[in-house]
N, C-alpha and C positions, 0 to 999 in steps of 0.2 A: 504494500500500500504506500501511497505517497504521503508526504508530510501534510498534516491537516492545518487548515487556516481556521482559527477559533472564531467564535461569535463575539466580536469586540464590544459592541455596546451592551450586550447582555452581560458580559463579564464585568463591565464598568458598574452596572447596577448591582450585581452580586457583591462587588467590592465596596459599595457605598459611595462611589464616585459620581454616579448619576441617579436620577429619579426614575422609577418605573413609570411608563407612559400613562398608566391608568391614574396615577396620583396627579400627574400634570393635567390630564383631562378632567379630573374631579375638581381641581382648583379653579379651572377655567369655566366650570359649569357644563362642559361638553358631555361628561359622562351622564349627567341627569337628562340632558337633551336626547342622548342615545336611548336611555331607558324609556322615555316617553315615546320615541319613534318606534321602538321595539314593541311596546304595548299596542300601538296602532296596527302594526304588522300582524300581531296575533289575532286581531279581530277578523282577519281573512288570511290565515297563515301562509306565508311565503318564505319561511326561513331556509328551507332547503330547495333543491332544484325541482322537486316534485310539485311544489306550489299547490298543496292540497286545498287551500283557501277555506279551511274549516275555521269556525269562530272559537278559538281556544279560550277566549275570555268568558265564554258561556258554557264551557265544559265539553265542547265538541272535540273529538280526537281524530287526527289524521293517521297517515301511514306509521309514524313513529310511536303513536299511542301515548305520547307524553301529555301531562296536564300542565298546571301552572306552578306546581311545587317541585323542588328537587326530589328525584328518586335516585339514590346512590347505592351501588352494589359493592363499592370498595373505596376506601380512603386511607392511604398510608404513605409512608416514606418509601420511595421506589429507588432501588439501586441497580436496575437493569436497563436504564436508558443510556443514551449516548454520554460519553465521558464528562463533558462540561455541564450536563444537566443533573448529574448525580451528587447528592441525593435530591430527589424530586418529590415535592408534595403533590401526590397524584390523586385526583378526585375522579372516580369512575362513575359516570352518569348512566343510569339504566334506561336505555332507549337508543334507537339508531335510525338513520335515514337510508341505510342500505341493508341488504340481507345476504351477506356473504355466506355461502353454503359451508365454508370451511372455518367459520369464526371460532376462535379458540376460547372466547369468553361467553358464548351462547349457552343457554338461553337467557342468562341474566342480563347480558349486554343489549338484548333487543326487546326485553319485556319490562317496562317500568314497574309493573306490579311485583316484580321480584327484588326491587330495590327498597331501601329504607328511606322513609320520608324525612327530609331535612328542611329546616327553615333557612332563609338567606342569612339570618343572624348567626346561625350555627356554622354555616359555611365560612363566613367572614372570620369568626373567632378561630375556627380550625386553621385557616390560612395563617393567621397571626401566630398561633401556637407553633405551627410547623416552621415558620420563619425563625422563631426563638430557638427551636430545636436544631437549627442548622441547615434546613432545606434551602436549596439555592433558587428555587422557583416554585410557583404553583402551576400545576400541569392539569388542564381541563381536558378530559378524554372520555371514553365510554366503552362500549357503544360509540356514540359520537356526541360531542357537546352541543352541536347545532340546535337540537330541540330545546335546549336549556339556555339559549343565548340570553334571554331576559334574566334568568336566575344568575348567570355569570356576571352580568352588568350590575344587577342589584346587590349581589354579594360584594363585589369590588367597591361599590359606593359606600358600603358599611365597613370596609377594611382600611386600615391605616399602615399596613406593613409595606416597607419599601422592598418589594419582591417582584422579580420579573414574571410576567404572565406568559405562559406557553399555551398556545391553542393547538391541541393535538387531535387532528381531524382527518377524516377520509377525503376532505376537500370537495364534497358533493353539496356544498351549500350555495345559496342563491347570491345574486349581486347585492340584494338588500342586506343580507347578513354580512357580506364583505364590507359594506359601508359602515355597518355598526361596529365592526371589529377595528376599522381603520383608526389609528391613533390610540388604541387601547392595548393591543397585543404587542409584546416585545419580541417573541419568537413564534413563528408559524412552524409547527412540526407536522408536516403534511404527507400523507400517503399518496403514492401514484401507483395504481395497480394495473390498469389496462390501457392499451392504446388501440383497442378494437371494441366498438360499441356492442357487437354481438357477444363478445366474451363478458363484458360488464353486465349486460342484460341477463345472460344465462346464469352466471355465477354469483351475481350480487343484486339482481333485480334493480339495476340502475340505468334506466333509459337516458340517452343523451349524456352519458358520463364523460366522454372524452373532451368535448368542447367545454363543458362546465368546469372540469378540473383544470384544463389548460388556462381558462380565463382566471380562475382563482389563484393558480400558481403565479401568473404574471402580476396580478394585483398584490398578492402577498409579498412578492419580491420587491415591489416598488414601495410598499408600506413599511416593512420592518425586516428583521433578519429572518432567514428562511433555512430550515433544515429539512431535507427531503428523505423520505423512506421509500424504498422500492422492495417490496416483498416478491422475490423471484418464485414463480410457481411452475411446477413441472408441466411440460408440454406447451408453455406459453412464453418461450424464449424469443422466437422470431416475430410472433404476432404482437407481443406486448412489451416484454422487458427491454429488448434492444431498441425498438423505436422510442420508448420512453427515455432511455439514456441519451439517445441522439437528440431528441427534442429538447431535453433539459440543457444540453451543452450548447445547442444553437440559440436557445431563447433566454436562458438564464446565465449563460457564460460558463467558461471552463473552470471557474472557481466555485461553482454551485456546490453547496455542502450536501453530499449524497451518501446515504447509508444503504448499501446494497445488502439486503437481508437474506440469509440462507436458512432461516428457522421454520420455513413452511413444513407443516405436518398435516396430514388429513385428519380433520376434526369435524364434529357435529354431523352435517349431512354430506360431507365430501365423498364418502364411499359410494354415493349414488351417482357420482360423475367419474367415469372410468379414467379420464385423462389426468385427473388430479387426485385420484385415490391411492396415491403413493407419496413417499417422501421425495424431496429434491435430491438429485444426484450431485456429487462433487463436480462432475464435468459440466452440468448445466449452470451451476453457480459460477464456476471459474470462467466459463464462456462469456457471461455477462460482465464480470469484473474486467476481464482482459479487453473486452470490447470498449468499455468505458475508458480504460487507460489508453487504448489504441487511438481513440478519437481526441485524446488530449485533456481529459478531465483531471484536474489537479487536486481536488479536495474530497477524495473518497475517504469515508470513515474507516 
């Protein structure tokens, strides 16, 4: 692997040299404005690319099945993230905007009813406590944090810890959500899984995935620091993994911070899909890494 280029502004916040962006947004009143805008969006929900348009303020539920309160299936200091993120105060929201048949955290990750109900006050205090314990960031994940965008913003409004905000997402959120996150998130930790919409629809029930994710990656790269995860899946090297690596290099630059993951294992419903009903081979993984190095990517994790 090549020498990595660290996330500079993120590290400055961790070291107390700069303020987390959400604190700056709160001081300027921008965070409250985003909360109000998010509440409007929830009256005809378009937080994710599906744009279900249900009125979540009146208790209607869309694809994600999330309500108006946090439902959390895990909250702890995480030591398995990328090096500069560890330890990470990781809040796992129960509910997701995709349905990956190989999800390692399902069914808790896709069913809010399997999570514990949290108040925004509890989440805010938890973040502050984790900061005091030495966590380097608060890491909103899931499932996916997108259904809980309002809760994220409201919890941050109640929080005073100078801690970087990590948005850990499958990147299948809407343009409206991207606007809400703008100026609040310090690090976008985004997955890029497919470069073929047929693969995305079949394996993750995510229509229109490729264009939505490309749009969000470009916006994230302009807004804040970006760390990309690519989970290499068996039999999806030529249709997805390599084209993703190529696109990232061409559109986000050769210094894009990219973690090519080899941890795929068939989980949940994956055994119903023969092409992914096996582990990833060393050859498949090495092929993608060598491809990235071959096209000049300099910041592979």
